[in-house]
C-alpha positions in Angstrom: -0.1 0.1 0.0 1.5 3.3 -1.0 0.4 6.3 1.0 1.2 9.9 -0.7 2.5 12.9 1.2 -0.9 14.4 1.1 -2.6 11.3 2.6 0.1 11.1 5.4 -0.8 14.6 6.1 -4.4 14.2 6.5 -3.9 11.2 8.8 -1.8 13.2 11.0 -4.2 16.0 11.3 -7.0 13.5 11.9 -4.9 12.1 14.7 -4.3 15.7 16.1 -7.9 16.4 16.0 -9.1 13.3 17.7 -6.3 13.8 20.4 -7.3 17.4 21.1 -10.9 16.3 21.4 -9.9 13.5 24.0 -8.7 16.2 26.3 -5.0 15.8 25.8 -4.6 19.3 24.4 -0.9 18.2 23.1 -0.1 18.4 19.7 2.1 15.9 17.7 5.4 16.9 16.5 5.5 18.3 12.9 5.5 15.5 10.3 8.4 15.1 8.4 8.4 16.7 4.8 7.6 14.0 2.2 10.7 15.1 0.2 13.0 14.1 3.1 12.2 10.4 4.3 13.3 9.3 7.5 16.7 7.8 7.7 16.9 3.9 7.4 17.5 2.2 10.9 18.7 -1.4 11.5 18.9 -3.2 14.8 20.9 -6.4 15.3 20.0 -9.2 17.4 22.1 -10.0 20.5 23.0 -13.3 18.8 24.1 -11.3 15.5 26.1 -9.1 17.7 27.9 -12.0 19.2 28.6 -13.6 15.8 30.1 -10.4 14.7 32.3 -10.4 17.6 33.6 -14.0 17.2 34.2 -13.4 13.5 36.5 -10.4 14.3 38.4 -12.7 16.9 38.8 -15.4 14.1 39.8 -12.7 11.6 42.4 -11.6 13.9 44.0 -15.2 14.5 46.8 -16.4 12.3 46.1 -18.7 9.5 49.1 -21.0 10.5 49.9 -21.8 14.3 53.4 -21.1 14.2 54.1 -22.8 17.7 52.8 -26.1 16.3 54.6 -26.0 12.9 58.0 -25.2 14.8 57.5 -28.1 17.2 56.7 -30.5 14.4 59.6 -29.2 12.2 62.0 -29.9 15.3 60.5 -33.3 15.8 61.2 -34.2 12.2 64.5 -32.8 12.2 65.5 -34.7 15.3 64.0 -38.1 14.0 61.6 -38.1 17.0 58.4 -37.6 14.8 56.6 -40.8 14.2 53.3 -41.4 12.6 50.9 -44.3 13.5 49.8 -45.7 10.2 46.8 -47.1 11.7 45.7 -43.6 12.9 46.3 -42.2 9.5 43.9 -44.9 7.9 41.3 -44.4 10.4 41.5 -40.7 9.7 41.4 -41.2 5.7 38.2 -43.2 6.5 36.5 -40.9 8.9 37.2 -38.0 6.2 36.0 -40.1 3.2 32.8 -40.9 5.2 32.2 -37.2 6.4 32.7 -36.1 2.7 30.3 -38.5 1.4 27.5 -37.0 3.9 27.6 -33.7 2.3 
């Protein structure tokens, strides 16, 4: 439904008249000019604000965890890094199963 500026002013005037007759005696503020519509406004829920805060924290986190990389690099160079083939095979199967569910 579209309301023109003239119709809007008629509604406001009728409202003021009714309000004055009811004994309020207080006029409403001047309606905004149809040429200048009120500014757009948006409110975000608490959950949206929390998601925004978490996203900002994640953005600030490094892409590579240098401490883990340095530890692994040192263990490989020292020859103390051992991989359990059963764990690798199990993870491959889990990933394959998870990917097939997508």
